[in-house]
Backbone atoms as SQL, in Angstrom:
CREATE TABLE atoms (id INTEGER PRIMARY KEY, chain TEXT, resi INTEGER, resn TEXT, atom TEXT, x REAL, y REAL, z REAL);
INSERT INTO atoms VALUES
  (1, 'A', 1, 'MET', 'N', 149.564, 188.453, 53.750),
  (2, 'A', 1, 'MET', 'CA', 148.788, 187.324, 53.329),
  (3, 'A', 1, 'MET', 'C', 148.171, 187.618, 51.990),
  (4, 'A', 2, 'GLY', 'N', 147.805, 186.556, 51.309),
  (5, 'A', 2, 'GLY', 'CA', 147.222, 186.704, 49.981),
  (6, 'A', 2, 'GLY', 'C', 145.758, 186.296, 49.989),
  (7, 'A', 3, 'TYR', 'N', 144.974, 186.975, 49.182),
  (8, 'A', 3, 'TYR', 'CA', 143.547, 186.665, 49.078),
  (9, 'A', 3, 'TYR', 'C', 143.315, 186.028, 47.712),
  (10, 'A', 4, 'GLY', 'N', 142.966, 184.751, 47.734),
  (11, 'A', 4, 'GLY', 'CA', 142.705, 183.994, 46.519),
  (12, 'A', 4, 'GLY', 'C', 143.656, 182.821, 46.415),
  (13, 'A', 5, 'ALA', 'N', 143.108, 181.655, 46.053),
  (14, 'A', 5, 'ALA', 'CA', 143.936, 180.450, 45.949),
  (15, 'A', 5, 'ALA', 'C', 143.608, 179.687, 44.669),
  (16, 'A', 6, 'SER', 'N', 143.406, 180.421, 43.583),
  (17, 'A', 6, 'SER', 'CA', 143.061, 179.796, 42.305),
  (18, 'A', 6, 'SER', 'C', 144.318, 179.355, 41.561),
  (19, 'A', 7, 'ALA', 'N', 144.105, 178.716, 40.423),
  (20, 'A', 7, 'ALA', 'CA', 145.238, 178.305, 39.582),
  (21, 'A', 7, 'ALA', 'C', 146.015, 179.531, 39.107),
  (22, 'A', 8, 'THR', 'N', 145.312, 180.620, 38.814),
  (23, 'A', 8, 'THR', 'CA', 146.013, 181.832, 38.390),
  (24, 'A', 8, 'THR', 'C', 146.849, 182.423, 39.528),
  (25, 'A', 9, 'THR', 'N', 146.415, 182.208, 40.756),
  (26, 'A', 9, 'THR', 'CA', 147.197, 182.643, 41.916),
  (27, 'A', 9, 'THR', 'C', 148.524, 181.911, 41.956),
  (28, 'A', 10, 'THR', 'N', 148.483, 180.604, 41.752),
  (29, 'A', 10, 'THR', 'CA', 149.707, 179.801, 41.753),
  (30, 'A', 10, 'THR', 'C', 150.656, 180.278, 40.653),
  (31, 'A', 11, 'THR', 'N', 150.112, 180.585, 39.493),
  (32, 'A', 11, 'THR', 'CA', 150.931, 181.088, 38.386),
  (33, 'A', 11, 'THR', 'C', 151.565, 182.423, 38.753),
  (34, 'A', 12, 'LEU', 'N', 150.782, 183.319, 39.342),
  (35, 'A', 12, 'LEU', 'CA', 151.281, 184.631, 39.755),
  (36, 'A', 12, 'LEU', 'C', 152.391, 184.499, 40.799),
  (37, 'A', 13, 'ILE', 'N', 152.162, 183.662, 41.796),
  (38, 'A', 13, 'ILE', 'CA', 153.165, 183.442, 42.852),
  (39, 'A', 13, 'ILE', 'C', 154.450, 182.889, 42.248),
  (40, 'A', 14, 'SER', 'N', 154.312, 181.962, 41.331),
  (41, 'A', 14, 'SER', 'CA', 155.483, 181.355, 40.689),
  (42, 'A', 14, 'SER', 'C', 156.230, 182.375, 39.820),
  (43, 'A', 15, 'HIS', 'N', 155.503, 183.092, 39.003),
  (44, 'A', 15, 'HIS', 'CA', 156.121, 184.035, 38.068),
  (45, 'A', 15, 'HIS', 'C', 156.933, 185.112, 38.788),
  (46, 'A', 16, 'PHE', 'N', 156.378, 185.630, 39.872),
  (47, 'A', 16, 'PHE', 'CA', 157.052, 186.706, 40.604),
  (48, 'A', 16, 'PHE', 'C', 157.848, 186.214, 41.812),
  (49, 'A', 17, 'LYS', 'N', 157.949, 184.888, 41.949),
  (50, 'A', 17, 'LYS', 'CA', 158.723, 184.279, 43.038),
  (51, 'A', 17, 'LYS', 'C', 158.282, 184.805, 44.412),
  (52, 'A', 18, 'LEU', 'N', 156.979, 184.748, 44.646),
  (53, 'A', 18, 'LEU', 'CA', 156.404, 185.277, 45.877),
  (54, 'A', 18, 'LEU', 'C', 156.141, 184.217, 46.941),
  (55, 'A', 19, 'ASN', 'N', 156.499, 182.984, 46.688),
  (56, 'A', 19, 'ASN', 'CA', 156.122, 181.888, 47.585),
  (57, 'A', 19, 'ASN', 'C', 156.598, 182.077, 49.023),
  (58, 'A', 20, 'LYS', 'N', 157.686, 182.744, 49.246),
  (59, 'A', 20, 'LYS', 'CA', 158.183, 182.945, 50.616),
  (60, 'A', 20, 'LYS', 'C', 157.598, 184.208, 51.252),
  (61, 'A', 21, 'LYS', 'N', 156.790, 184.946, 50.510),
  (62, 'A', 21, 'LYS', 'CA', 156.231, 186.210, 50.999),
  (63, 'A', 21, 'LYS', 'C', 154.904, 186.037, 51.728),
  (64, 'A', 22, 'PHE', 'N', 154.255, 184.872, 51.575),
  (65, 'A', 22, 'PHE', 'CA', 152.936, 184.670, 52.157),
  (66, 'A', 22, 'PHE', 'C', 152.962, 183.625, 53.257),
  (67, 'A', 23, 'LYS', 'N', 152.448, 184.000, 54.440),
  (68, 'A', 23, 'LYS', 'CA', 152.293, 183.027, 55.530),
  (69, 'A', 23, 'LYS', 'C', 151.141, 182.093, 55.220),
  (70, 'A', 24, 'TYR', 'N', 150.096, 182.661, 54.592),
  (71, 'A', 24, 'TYR', 'CA', 148.929, 181.875, 54.211),
  (72, 'A', 24, 'TYR', 'C', 148.130, 182.625, 53.162),
  (73, 'A', 25, 'LEU', 'N', 147.186, 181.906, 52.564),
  (74, 'A', 25, 'LEU', 'CA', 146.234, 182.474, 51.627),
  (75, 'A', 25, 'LEU', 'C', 144.841, 182.283, 52.211),
  (76, 'A', 26, 'VAL', 'N', 143.895, 183.117, 51.792),
  (77, 'A', 26, 'VAL', 'CA', 142.501, 182.880, 52.141),
  (78, 'A', 26, 'VAL', 'C', 141.700, 182.766, 50.853),
  (79, 'A', 27, 'ASP', 'N', 140.604, 182.028, 50.940),
  (80, 'A', 27, 'ASP', 'CA', 139.746, 181.829, 49.780),
  (81, 'A', 27, 'ASP', 'C', 138.324, 181.576, 50.262),
  (82, 'A', 28, 'GLU', 'N', 137.366, 181.808, 49.388),
  (83, 'A', 28, 'GLU', 'CA', 135.957, 181.590, 49.724),
  (84, 'A', 28, 'GLU', 'C', 135.479, 180.193, 49.331),
  (85, 'A', 29, 'ASN', 'N', 136.211, 179.523, 48.480),
  (86, 'A', 29, 'ASN', 'CA', 135.805, 178.211, 47.990),
  (87, 'A', 29, 'ASN', 'C', 135.998, 177.166, 49.094),
  (88, 'A', 30, 'PRO', 'N', 134.897, 176.553, 49.575),
  (89, 'A', 30, 'PRO', 'CA', 135.013, 175.566, 50.658),
  (90, 'A', 30, 'PRO', 'C', 135.934, 174.393, 50.311),
  (91, 'A', 31, 'GLY', 'N', 136.057, 174.086, 49.031),
  (92, 'A', 31, 'GLY', 'CA', 136.926, 172.989, 48.617),
  (93, 'A', 31, 'GLY', 'C', 138.412, 173.304, 48.737),
  (94, 'A', 32, 'LYS', 'N', 138.756, 174.556, 48.894),
  (95, 'A', 32, 'LYS', 'CA', 140.166, 174.954, 49.016),
  (96, 'A', 32, 'LYS', 'C', 140.586, 175.234, 50.452),
  (97, 'A', 33, 'ILE', 'N', 139.603, 175.492, 51.307),
  (98, 'A', 33, 'ILE', 'CA', 139.896, 175.828, 52.702),
  (99, 'A', 33, 'ILE', 'C', 140.482, 174.614, 53.416),
  (100, 'A', 34, 'ASN', 'N', 141.517, 174.857, 54.217),
  (101, 'A', 34, 'ASN', 'CA', 142.256, 173.815, 54.949),
  (102, 'A', 34, 'ASN', 'C', 143.001, 172.873, 54.011),
  (103, 'A', 35, 'THR', 'N', 143.455, 173.444, 52.886),
  (104, 'A', 35, 'THR', 'CA', 144.333, 172.708, 51.974),
  (105, 'A', 35, 'THR', 'C', 145.619, 173.516, 51.846),
  (106, 'A', 36, 'TYR', 'N', 146.434, 173.180, 50.862),
  (107, 'A', 36, 'TYR', 'CA', 147.676, 173.902, 50.602),
  (108, 'A', 36, 'TYR', 'C', 147.750, 174.258, 49.126),
  (109, 'A', 37, 'SER', 'N', 148.391, 175.375, 48.825),
  (110, 'A', 37, 'SER', 'CA', 148.537, 175.767, 47.430),
  (111, 'A', 37, 'SER', 'C', 149.431, 174.750, 46.718),
  (112, 'A', 38, 'PRO', 'N', 149.110, 174.445, 45.471),
  (113, 'A', 38, 'PRO', 'CA', 149.918, 173.470, 44.744),
  (114, 'A', 38, 'PRO', 'C', 151.334, 173.981, 44.502),
  (115, 'A', 39, 'GLY', 'N', 152.284, 173.106, 44.694),
  (116, 'A', 39, 'GLY', 'CA', 153.680, 173.443, 44.423),
  (117, 'A', 39, 'GLY', 'C', 154.401, 174.160, 45.548),
  (118, 'A', 40, 'PHE', 'N', 153.719, 175.033, 46.268),
  (119, 'A', 40, 'PHE', 'CA', 154.371, 175.840, 47.298),
  (120, 'A', 40, 'PHE', 'C', 153.941, 175.471, 48.706),
  (121, 'A', 41, 'HIS', 'N', 152.867, 174.743, 48.840),
  (122, 'A', 41, 'HIS', 'CA', 152.357, 174.277, 50.132),
  (123, 'A', 41, 'HIS', 'C', 152.088, 175.430, 51.103),
  (124, 'A', 42, 'ILE', 'N', 151.534, 176.511, 50.564),
  (125, 'A', 42, 'ILE', 'CA', 151.106, 177.633, 51.402),
  (126, 'A', 42, 'ILE', 'C', 149.716, 177.285, 51.929),
  (127, 'A', 43, 'PRO', 'N', 149.496, 177.320, 53.238),
  (128, 'A', 43, 'PRO', 'CA', 148.177, 176.967, 53.781),
  (129, 'A', 43, 'PRO', 'C', 147.081, 177.904, 53.260),
  (130, 'A', 44, 'VAL', 'N', 145.902, 177.337, 53.056),
  (131, 'A', 44, 'VAL', 'CA', 144.737, 178.101, 52.602),
  (132, 'A', 44, 'VAL', 'C', 143.659, 178.011, 53.677),
  (133, 'A', 45, 'TYR', 'N', 143.186, 179.173, 54.112),
  (134, 'A', 45, 'TYR', 'CA', 142.170, 179.248, 55.154),
  (135, 'A', 45, 'TYR', 'C', 140.952, 180.021, 54.663),
  (136, 'A', 46, 'SER', 'N', 139.925, 179.998, 55.466),
  (137, 'A', 46, 'SER', 'CA', 138.730, 180.801, 55.227),
  (138, 'A', 46, 'SER', 'C', 139.070, 182.269, 55.484),
  (139, 'A', 47, 'SER', 'N', 138.325, 183.158, 54.836),
  (140, 'A', 47, 'SER', 'CA', 138.552, 184.583, 55.060),
  (141, 'A', 47, 'SER', 'C', 138.225, 184.998, 56.500),
  (142, 'A', 48, 'LYS', 'N', 137.568, 184.138, 57.253),
  (143, 'A', 48, 'LYS', 'CA', 137.280, 184.429, 58.666),
  (144, 'A', 48, 'LYS', 'C', 138.572, 184.624, 59.466),
  (145, 'A', 49, 'LYS', 'N', 139.656, 184.012, 58.994),
  (146, 'A', 49, 'LYS', 'CA', 140.952, 184.146, 59.669),
  (147, 'A', 49, 'LYS', 'C', 141.422, 185.608, 59.679),
  (148, 'A', 50, 'LEU', 'N', 140.966, 186.387, 58.721),
  (149, 'A', 50, 'LEU', 'CA', 141.365, 187.793, 58.652),
  (150, 'A', 50, 'LEU', 'C', 140.869, 188.575, 59.861),
  (151, 'A', 51, 'LYS', 'N', 139.697, 188.226, 60.359),
  (152, 'A', 51, 'LYS', 'CA', 139.148, 188.917, 61.535),
  (153, 'A', 51, 'LYS', 'C', 140.011, 188.652, 62.768),
  (154, 'A', 52, 'ILE', 'N', 140.625, 187.488, 62.810),
  (155, 'A', 52, 'ILE', 'CA', 141.481, 187.116, 63.940),
  (156, 'A', 52, 'ILE', 'C', 142.853, 187.785, 63.809),
  (157, 'A', 53, 'ASP', 'N', 143.463, 187.647, 62.636),
  (158, 'A', 53, 'ASP', 'CA', 144.842, 188.119, 62.433),
  (159, 'A', 53, 'ASP', 'C', 144.949, 189.617, 62.152),
  (160, 'A', 54, 'LYS', 'N', 143.918, 190.202, 61.574),
  (161, 'A', 54, 'LYS', 'CA', 143.921, 191.621, 61.228),
  (162, 'A', 54, 'LYS', 'C', 145.232, 192.041, 60.533),
  (163, 'A', 55, 'PRO', 'N', 145.493, 191.477, 59.356),
  (164, 'A', 55, 'PRO', 'CA', 146.759, 191.790, 58.680),
  (165, 'A', 55, 'PRO', 'C', 146.845, 193.256, 58.253),
  (166, 'A', 56, 'ASN', 'N', 148.052, 193.787, 58.256),
  (167, 'A', 56, 'ASN', 'CA', 148.290, 195.168, 57.844),
  (168, 'A', 56, 'ASN', 'C', 148.199, 195.336, 56.333),
  (169, 'A', 57, 'ILE', 'N', 148.565, 194.267, 55.615),
  (170, 'A', 57, 'ILE', 'CA', 148.564, 194.307, 54.151),
  (171, 'A', 57, 'ILE', 'C', 147.940, 193.021, 53.632),
  (172, 'A', 58, 'ILE', 'N', 147.037, 193.178, 52.669),
  (173, 'A', 58, 'ILE', 'CA', 146.415, 192.038, 52.001),
  (174, 'A', 58, 'ILE', 'C', 146.679, 192.192, 50.510),
  (175, 'A', 59, 'VAL', 'N', 147.258, 191.174, 49.916),
  (176, 'A', 59, 'VAL', 'CA', 147.503, 191.184, 48.475),
  (177, 'A', 59, 'VAL', 'C', 146.381, 190.400, 47.811),
  (178, 'A', 60, 'ILE', 'N', 145.628, 191.082, 46.958),
  (179, 'A', 60, 'ILE', 'CA', 144.547, 190.409, 46.248),
  (180, 'A', 60, 'ILE', 'C', 145.135, 189.694, 45.038),
  (181, 'A', 61, 'LEU', 'N', 145.234, 188.387, 45.160),
  (182, 'A', 61, 'LEU', 'CA', 145.775, 187.570, 44.082),
  (183, 'A', 61, 'LEU', 'C', 144.676, 187.151, 43.101),
  (184, 'A', 62, 'ALA', 'N', 143.448, 187.159, 43.572),
  (185, 'A', 62, 'ALA', 'CA', 142.286, 186.871, 42.719),
  (186, 'A', 62, 'ALA', 'C', 141.768, 188.204, 42.182),
  (187, 'A', 63, 'TRP', 'N', 142.581, 188.869, 41.383),
  (188, 'A', 63, 'TRP', 'CA', 142.319, 190.231, 40.955),
  (189, 'A', 63, 'TRP', 'C', 141.002, 190.395, 40.198),
  (190, 'A', 64, 'ARG', 'N', 140.514, 189.334, 39.595),
  (191, 'A', 64, 'ARG', 'CA', 139.236, 189.429, 38.868),
  (192, 'A', 64, 'ARG', 'C', 138.073, 189.683, 39.817),
  (193, 'A', 65, 'TYR', 'N', 138.273, 189.403, 41.092),
  (194, 'A', 65, 'TYR', 'CA', 137.227, 189.582, 42.099),
  (195, 'A', 65, 'TYR', 'C', 137.551, 190.728, 43.059),
  (196, 'A', 66, 'LYS', 'N', 138.397, 191.645, 42.610),
  (197, 'A', 66, 'LYS', 'CA', 138.879, 192.735, 43.466),
  (198, 'A', 66, 'LYS', 'C', 137.728, 193.502, 44.122),
  (199, 'A', 67, 'LYS', 'N', 136.745, 193.914, 43.358),
  (200, 'A', 67, 'LYS', 'CA', 135.655, 194.704, 43.907),
  (201, 'A', 67, 'LYS', 'C', 134.905, 193.930, 44.985),
  (202, 'A', 68, 'GLN', 'N', 134.574, 192.671, 44.721),
  (203, 'A', 68, 'GLN', 'CA', 133.851, 191.869, 45.700),
  (204, 'A', 68, 'GLN', 'C', 134.690, 191.656, 46.963),
  (205, 'A', 69, 'ILE', 'N', 135.986, 191.429, 46.787),
  (206, 'A', 69, 'ILE', 'CA', 136.872, 191.205, 47.938),
  (207, 'A', 69, 'ILE', 'C', 136.975, 192.481, 48.777),
  (208, 'A', 70, 'ILE', 'N', 137.164, 193.615, 48.127),
  (209, 'A', 70, 'ILE', 'CA', 137.262, 194.876, 48.866),
  (210, 'A', 70, 'ILE', 'C', 135.963, 195.157, 49.610),
  (211, 'A', 71, 'ASP', 'N', 134.824, 194.914, 48.956),
  (212, 'A', 71, 'ASP', 'CA', 133.536, 195.096, 49.634),
  (213, 'A', 71, 'ASP', 'C', 133.442, 194.209, 50.872),
  (214, 'A', 72, 'LYS', 'N', 133.894, 192.968, 50.750),
  (215, 'A', 72, 'LYS', 'CA', 133.860, 192.039, 51.885),
  (216, 'A', 72, 'LYS', 'C', 134.768, 192.523, 53.014),
  (217, 'A', 73, 'LEU', 'N', 135.968, 192.993, 52.672),
  (218, 'A', 73, 'LEU', 'CA', 136.906, 193.480, 53.680),
  (219, 'A', 73, 'LEU', 'C', 136.333, 194.688, 54.417),
  (220, 'A', 74, 'LYS', 'N', 135.645, 195.556, 53.696),
  (221, 'A', 74, 'LYS', 'CA', 135.007, 196.723, 54.333),
  (222, 'A', 74, 'LYS', 'C', 133.926, 196.275, 55.308),
  (223, 'A', 75, 'LYS', 'N', 133.140, 195.284, 54.921),
  (224, 'A', 75, 'LYS', 'CA', 132.086, 194.771, 55.795),
  (225, 'A', 75, 'LYS', 'C', 132.667, 194.114, 57.042),
  (226, 'A', 76, 'MET', 'N', 133.899, 193.590, 56.920),
  (227, 'A', 76, 'MET', 'CA', 134.571, 192.964, 58.060),
  (228, 'A', 76, 'MET', 'C', 135.206, 194.021, 58.969),
  (229, 'A', 77, 'ASN', 'N', 135.124, 195.292, 58.581),
  (230, 'A', 77, 'ASN', 'CA', 135.701, 196.401, 59.338),
  (231, 'A', 77, 'ASN', 'C', 137.203, 196.251, 59.534),
  (232, 'A', 78, 'LEU', 'N', 137.886, 195.729, 58.522),
  (233, 'A', 78, 'LEU', 'CA', 139.339, 195.617, 58.596),
  (234, 'A', 78, 'LEU', 'C', 139.965, 196.939, 58.171),
  (235, 'A', 79, 'LYS', 'N', 140.936, 197.381, 58.907),
  (236, 'A', 79, 'LYS', 'CA', 141.702, 198.566, 58.538),
  (237, 'A', 79, 'LYS', 'C', 143.037, 198.061, 58.028),
  (238, 'A', 80, 'THR', 'N', 143.205, 198.101, 56.721),
  (239, 'A', 80, 'THR', 'CA', 144.360, 197.464, 56.101),
  (240, 'A', 80, 'THR', 'C', 144.689, 198.136, 54.776),
  (241, 'A', 81, 'LEU', 'N', 145.872, 197.859, 54.284),
  (242, 'A', 81, 'LEU', 'CA', 146.231, 198.229, 52.916),
  (243, 'A', 81, 'LEU', 'C', 145.946, 197.033, 52.027),
  (244, 'A', 82, 'VAL', 'N', 145.347, 197.304, 50.887),
  (245, 'A', 82, 'VAL', 'CA', 145.074, 196.250, 49.921),
  (246, 'A', 82, 'VAL', 'C', 145.917, 196.521, 48.687),
  (247, 'A', 83, 'VAL', 'N', 146.668, 195.517, 48.262),
  (248, 'A', 83, 'VAL', 'CA', 147.518, 195.639, 47.084),
  (249, 'A', 83, 'VAL', 'C', 146.978, 194.701, 46.017),
  (250, 'A', 84, 'THR', 'N', 146.771, 195.250, 44.830),
  (251, 'A', 84, 'THR', 'CA', 146.404, 194.435, 43.679),
  (252, 'A', 84, 'THR', 'C', 147.555, 194.538, 42.690),
  (253, 'A', 85, 'PRO', 'N', 148.285, 193.444, 42.448),
  (254, 'A', 85, 'PRO', 'CA', 149.469, 193.525, 41.594),
  (255, 'A', 85, 'PRO', 'C', 149.163, 193.599, 40.093),
  (256, 'A', 86, 'ILE', 'N', 148.042, 193.038, 39.671),
  (257, 'A', 86, 'ILE', 'CA', 147.704, 193.071, 38.253),
  (258, 'A', 86, 'ILE', 'C', 146.203, 193.254, 38.096),
  (259, 'A', 87, 'PRO', 'N', 145.691, 193.759, 37.028),
  (260, 'A', 87, 'PRO', 'CA', 146.374, 194.089, 35.775),
  (261, 'A', 87, 'PRO', 'C', 147.285, 195.315, 35.877),
  (262, 'A', 88, 'LYS', 'N', 147.060, 196.162, 36.905),
  (263, 'A', 88, 'LYS', 'CA', 148.027, 197.229, 37.193),
  (264, 'A', 88, 'LYS', 'C', 148.178, 197.311, 38.710),
  (265, 'A', 89, 'LEU', 'N', 149.337, 197.717, 39.139),
  (266, 'A', 89, 'LEU', 'CA', 149.604, 197.805, 40.581),
  (267, 'A', 89, 'LEU', 'C', 148.738, 198.902, 41.187),
  (268, 'A', 90, 'GLU', 'N', 147.979, 198.527, 42.216),
  (269, 'A', 90, 'GLU', 'CA', 147.145, 199.472, 42.943),
  (270, 'A', 90, 'GLU', 'C', 147.301, 199.220, 44.439),
  (271, 'A', 91, 'ILE', 'N', 147.323, 200.295, 45.205),
  (272, 'A', 91, 'ILE', 'CA', 147.351, 200.192, 46.659),
  (273, 'A', 91, 'ILE', 'C', 146.184, 201.024, 47.174),
  (274, 'A', 92, 'ILE', 'N', 145.312, 200.363, 47.930),
  (275, 'A', 92, 'ILE', 'CA', 144.106, 201.000, 48.438),
  (276, 'A', 92, 'ILE', 'C', 144.092, 200.873, 49.958),
  (277, 'A', 93, 'LYS', 'N', 143.806, 201.967, 50.637),
  (278, 'A', 93, 'LYS', 'CA', 143.712, 201.924, 52.086),
  (279, 'A', 93, 'LYS', 'C', 142.245, 201.762, 52.468),
  (280, 'A', 94, 'ILE', 'N', 141.963, 200.709, 53.220),
  (281, 'A', 94, 'ILE', 'CA', 140.613, 200.471, 53.707),
  (282, 'A', 94, 'ILE', 'C', 140.557, 200.986, 55.132),
  (283, 'A', 95, 'LYS', 'N', 139.603, 201.846, 55.389),
  (284, 'A', 95, 'LYS', 'CA', 139.471, 202.455, 56.714),
  (285, 'A', 95, 'LYS', 'C', 138.282, 201.883, 57.444);
């Protein structure tokens, strides 16, 4: 799943042809929750869905908010791999 549903997320998904790689996206913006990403119609949910699904890998598509997102994931006690594709590829294990 992907974390972030901004316009830059849509550009990133399009550029790298990732649209079939995500079951859903999560976002903190209430205006985006329970909508679909433009062009690809990937469902967008609240980050609360992560507590239910407990994904093994989370791709941070809103890379500008990486630190805040990782802090939030730690507070949620998720044990997952976090991948940030840009500005440089990083893989972080959250315990």
